[in-house]
N, C-alpha and C positions, 0 to 999 in steps of 0.2 A: 200850469194848465196840464191835462194829461198828455202823454206822448201817443201821438197817432199810432205807432206800431203795436204799444200795449194795449189800446183799444181794439184794434184789429185782430191780436192773439187771442182775445176773448170768444170771438165768433164761434169756433168749434164747440166752445163749452156750451155757448147758449143753444146752440142746435141741439146737442146732445140732451140738455136739459128740457128743451122743450119736447123731444123725441119720447123722453120718459115721463112728461107731464109733471115735471117738479119745477120749483122755483128757488131762488136765493133771495133772502132777505136779511139786513143787519140788525143785530140786536140793539135795544136803547142804549146809545152811547155816543161816543164821538164818529164812529164808521157810519153810524145811522144818518146823523147830522149832516156828514159830508155828503152822503148819498142824496139825502133831502134837497140839500142845495142845488146839487146837479139836476135832479129830476126837475125842480121848479125852473130852472133856466132852460132844459131842453123841452118842457111842456109850454114854455112860453112861446115858442117858435110856432107860428102856424102852421109850417109844412109837417110838424111832427104828427098831428092829427090825421092829416091825409094819408101819410106813410102808414101809420098804423091800421087805418081803414083798408088799404090796398095789401096789407100784409107784409111783417118787416123782412121776410126772405127776399122779396122783389126789390127791397130797396137797404139793403145791407150797406151798400156804398155810401149812401147818403145819410143814414142813420149813424154810421160810425164817425163821418165827418162833421154831423151835427152835434154828437157828444164831445168830439174833440174841441169844436169851436166854442162850445158852451161852457166848457170846464175853464175858461180863462176869464180871468176877472175883468179885463177890459177888451173891447171889440172895435174894430176900425170898419167903418161902414164903407159902402162903394163910394160914396160922397166925401169919404176924408174924415168924417167927424168920429169921435171916441165915445163909446156906450158903455157903461157899467152893467153888463150883462149878467154876471153872476159873481156870487160870494164864495163859490168852490176854491179859487186859489188861495183865498185868505184861510179859510176853514182848512185846507190841506195844510198849509204851513203851521197853522195852530196844532193840527193832527200830528204832523211829523214832529215838532218840538216836544208834544206830549208823549208820544210813543219812545221817542229818544230818551227822554227823562227817566220813562219807565224801565226801559232796558238797561240803561245805563245804571240805574239803581240797583236792577237785580244783578247785574254784573259785578258792582261794586260789594254787594252783600257776598255773593260766591267769593270773591276774591280777597277781602278784607276780613270776613268773619268764618265763613264756612270753612274754606280750604284751611286756614290756619288751625282751626279747631279739630278737624279731621286728622291732620298731620301730629297735632298734639295728642290724640288719642292713641294713635298708630304707635307712638314714642312710649307713651305709658304702658301700653299693653308689651312692648317689647322688654321694657324694663322690669316689668311684674313677672314677665317669662323666665327671667333669669332665677328667680326665687322658685320656679316651678322645676320639678324633677319628675321626669317620666317614670313611673313606678311600674311599668310594664315588665312583666316577668322575662322578657327578651334580654334585660339588662342584668340578669342574673346569669353568670357563668359558673364554669366547673373548673375548679383548681385542683390539679393533680398533685396530690403532697406523697413525696417519698424520702427516702434518707441518703444520702451520699454514700456511695459504694465503700468510701474509706470506712465509714462507721458501721456498715451493715455486714460485719463479719464476727466470727465467734470470739476472737482475741478481744475487741473492743467491748463486745456483750458481756463477756466474763469479767473484763476490768471493772465495769461500772457495775456488774453483778453482786460485788462485795458490798454495796450500798443499799441493796434491794430492801433489807430489813430496818432500814433507818425510818423512825417516826418522827412525829412531832418533836421539835427542839427548840429551846429557849436561846437564840441567836444573840439578842443584844445587838446594841450600835456597834457598827463598824466605821464610823465616819470620822477616821483617824489618819488616812493616807493624804500625801501631798498630790498637787498637779504633776500628771506625768505626760510626756511628749508621746507620738505615736511610735517613734522608735524605741522608746522605753518599753511601751506596753507590748511591743513586737517581741522583746526580749523576754517578757515574763511568759510567754506561751510556748517557748520552746522544750516541747514534751518528750523529746528523746526520739520519736518515730518521725522520719522524713514525711511520709504521708500526712500524719496528723499536723505537723509543723506547716505543710504547705495549706492545709484546710484552714486552720486557724489564721495564718497570716492573710489568706484569702479573704476571709469573714472579718477580718480587722476593719478594712478600709471601705466596707459597704455603707453607703451614704443615703441618709433620709433627712431630710429638711438642712440643718447645718452641720449635724454631728456624724461622725461615722459610727458604725456599730459599736467598733471597740471602744471608743471615747464614752459613748452613751451608757454602756454597760459597765465601765470603771467607775464612771461618777456618781451614777445611780447607787450601786452598791457599796462601793469603798470611800466615797467622798461624799455621799448625801446623808440626810437625816431620817430616811425612811425605815430604817430596821431598829425598831425598838425593843420588843419583848417577844416576838414570835417569827414565824417565816412568810408571812402575809406578803412581805415587799418581794419575795422571791415569786409568788403567785402573780403579783402585780408586774413584776419586769416581763414575766414572761407574756403576760396580755399587751402591754406596751410594745414589746418588740414587734409582735403578731400584728399589730395596728400600724406602727409606723415604718417597718422595714419588711412586712410581709410574712406570712406564715411559714415559708420556708425557710426564713432567718431564725425562727424561734429557737431550734435545737442548736444553731450555729452560736445563738446569744448566750445560751446555757453552757455550752462548751466553753466559750471565752471567758465567762463569769468563774467557772471551776478552775480552769488554768491560770488566770489572773490571780487566785487565791493561793494555788500551789507557789506561783512564781514569787510572790509577795513575801511569804513566810521563808522560802528559801533564800531569796537576796532582797531583804529588807531595805526599803530605799531610805535616804535621808528626809528628815521632815516628818515623820511620823510621829503623831501627838498621843502617845500611850507605850506602855511597858511594852518589851518584847514576849513577855508570859501571856500579858493579856491579849496582844495583838494574835499571836499564835493560838490561844483557846477560841477566841470568838470566829477567826477564819476558819478554823479545823472545822468547827461546828456547820458554818454555811457551806463549806466545800462538801461535808459528808450529805448534808440535805440536797445541793444541786447534783452530786453525783446521782441519789435516787430519783431526781425528776429527770435526768438524762437516762437512766435505767429505764424508768418507767415510760419514756418516750419512745425508745426503742423497742421494747417488749410490747407496748400498744400495737405499734406499727406491724410487728410480726405477726401477733395474735390476730389482728384484723385480717392480713392476708390469709392467714391458715383459716379462719372461721369464715371467708368470703363475707366480711363486713365493709360495707363502702365507705363509709362516713366516719371517719377518726375524731372530727372536729365537730361537727354539728351542721345543722341547715339555717338558712336565714329564716328570720321570723315573717310569718306571714298573718295579716288580719283577714281571715275569710270573708268578713261581714263587708269589707271596703274592697277587699283586691289589693291592698297596699302590701307591698314587700319591702322588706329591710334591704337596701341595696349596700350596706357597708362591707357585707362580704358576701362572698361566693360559695356555692357548694363546694364542699371540700371533700374529696375522696382519695382512698389509699390507691396510688398509683398502680400497684401491680395488680389489685383486684379490679380495678376500673378496666384495665386493658382486656383481662379475661372476661370480665362482663360485656364490653362491646363485642369480643371475639364470639361470645354465645348467643348474641342477637338484642342484646339491650342496646338501647338509645338514650341519650340526654334528655329526651322528653318524657321517657319513664322516670328518670329521677327527678325531675321538676313536678311529674304528676305526684309522686311520693310526698315531696316537699309541701304539696299544697292539701294534700289528705290526710292519709295516717302516718306519714313520717318514717315509714319502714326503710331501713337500711341493710336487710338482708338480700344478698345478690340472688338466692333462688327463689325468696318470694317474689322478687321484683320480676324477675323473669317468667315465673308461673303465672305472674296476673298482670302481664305487660299491657293488655289491652285496656284493662282496667284503669291504669296508672296514666297511659295516653289519653284516655278519654276524661281523666279526672284534670288533667293538665289544659285540654282544648277546652272544657267547661270554665276553668279559671281564667284562661286567657279571654275570653268572653267577657267575663265578669270583671275582669281587669281593665278591658278597654273603655268599657261602660264607664268605670270609675275613673279612669284618667281624664275622658272626655267631661265628664261631670265637675272633675276638679278644674280643668281648664276654662270650662264656662264660668265657674265660680270665680275664678281669679279675673277673666276678662270684666265681668259685671263689676267688680269690685275696682278696677283700674278705670273703667269707662265712668262709672258713677263719679268716683272721688275726683277724676280730673275735670268732668262737667262742672260739678259745683265749684272747684277752684277757678275754672275759666270764667264763671259768672262773677266772680269777685274780683279778679285781678285783670280782665280784658275791658278796656274802655268801650268797645261797641255793644258789650253785652251787660254792662252795668246798668244801662237804660232799659232794659227789658224788664216788663213787669212780672215779677216772681210770682204773683198770684194768679197769673194768666193760664195757669195748668201746664207751665213748662216741664215741671218737675213730674208731674202726673203722667206725661206724655213720656219722658225720659224711662220712668218705671215700666211704663207699658211696653217700650220698645224694649228693654232689657228682658222682659218676659216673654217676649217672642223670640229672643235669639236662640237658636238651636245649633246643633252639631254641623250642620250644613253651613252656617254662616260664619265658621271658623276653621271648616275643612281645608283652605286654602288661603294664603294671601291675599289673592284676588276677591275672594268671597267676603274676606274681612273686612277688606276697604269699601266694598260696595255696601255692607251692611253699614259700616260706620258713616257713609257717604249719606246713606237714607237715615240714618238715626240723627246725625246732626241737623239735616235740613228739615226733617220732621219735627224735632224737638224746639227748634228757633224759628223757622220760619212755615208753620203748620199750613197756613193759607196762601203760600206762595211756591207753588210747586215748580215754578219755572225757575227758582234758584238749584234745585237739584237737576233740573233738565241742563243747565248751562255748565254745571260740574260733569255731569254725564256725557254731554255732547264733546267737551273738551277732552274727556278721558278717551272716548271711544274714537275721536278724530286723530288723536295721537298714535292709537294703535292700529289704524288703518295702513294697510300695504301701499307702498308708492307715496307716501305724505310725509316720509322721513326727513324732506328737505324743506318743508314748510317752516316759517318762523312760527314764532308764539302769536306775534301780531296777525299775521295771515291765518292761523287757525280761528283766533278770537274773531276775526272778520268774518269769516265764514259760520261761526258759530252764533254770531249777532244776527247774520240774516235769517237764518233758521228759526231763531228766537222771535224775530219779527213776524216771520211768516206765520209761525203757530199762534202768535197773540191775535193778528188778522184774522186767521182761522176760527178763533175762538168767538169772534164778533159776528160771525155769519151762521144763520140759520137755514136750513133744508127743510123744504115743507110741499106736500102735493099741492098741485093745481086744482 
């Protein structure tokens, strides 16, 4: 039967509805049947008609008592007999069983299917993002390329100037030398000058991956099989050093290679697989060409400084149609020139603007048209941001689509879903509607995935998403940190039942 206090609590609502000339009625269904049973029981009491005629406001206490008593399945008379006055209690029990079954089914769908799939999609997106590289121009830095002061002097420049006229030569294979230890390699580079010795000794031990720079250069040139009939391998070596050890080590590597050659000829180690004359000939050819490369390296640096050219190596590749930037290397500038460039009012943004527009490297031109290049950079940033967002969206879509399809194949609860019911059409529609706002934050991404899963799998059961949403929101409320999962679930279930009951009620004018 109904609890008396519950019936009394409805009085203010009834009064307000009357004042507003409105009424409540139940939709066809369990609640309507329950109300009908109670109405029949109340109407069967003769006193009810009289109280209605007098006006219910004058008989509130009696009406409340009558509704309370009429809700019982059995009723004791004043003579002690028991009458079957109402089926309300029976229907209420049936109704409670029906509601609880529906609520528990909704909770089960949320717990057993929706939540795991949402988590699965989150993990898939995270894994996909490992493949994604932010190609924003902000990832491009500026490397200031200089020459060690030990080498930037006239004595060294004049020494290697002896090789300035060397042209292409037929080097031939030099893969005839044995394995040497770091100590043995250090002995090869004793050039006579204490400063040069210190410079080379320091360069020997620079490490990338598992190889020191010294071992890498020696094994590449003097024990490898890459030198066949020309100097191509020397250019390859220069590029590989820049890639593996950094551009600042290119000149160091060339210097090591040069002095390795001199040292090998002067102190031929045991285990050489060639005649002395043959070795001397081939190494001499190679050291000549190495000397030429070192001379040109120093000469180019000096000329660029004098001519106020910023970029001795080059600029990263830019695809202007998509905004993608090759981030494998930075903008490389002459250290001395760059310092003067900044002192004269230049900015990194000017360099970035040149990189994405006309790729000009003249200091004077860049300074004169500073505003033009800074604007070019700003436009590129906008384009690049648009591209990166689009790229992210595409990766998200791919990850979500693939994982949902997999879930329908390997999840027991989803195998029974009718694939022809439009589930994948709904998936495609949700993915089309996914925009930048949906992936702007982790919270937004989660909310979108929550809506997607519930829309795709349970399009006619909005309470599934509401259960998940309510639990999420409840856990985020201040002051609720000490509640257990079971307590939170209880509150959510109460809200769900109230919402379900509210859906069964129709409000109309009198």
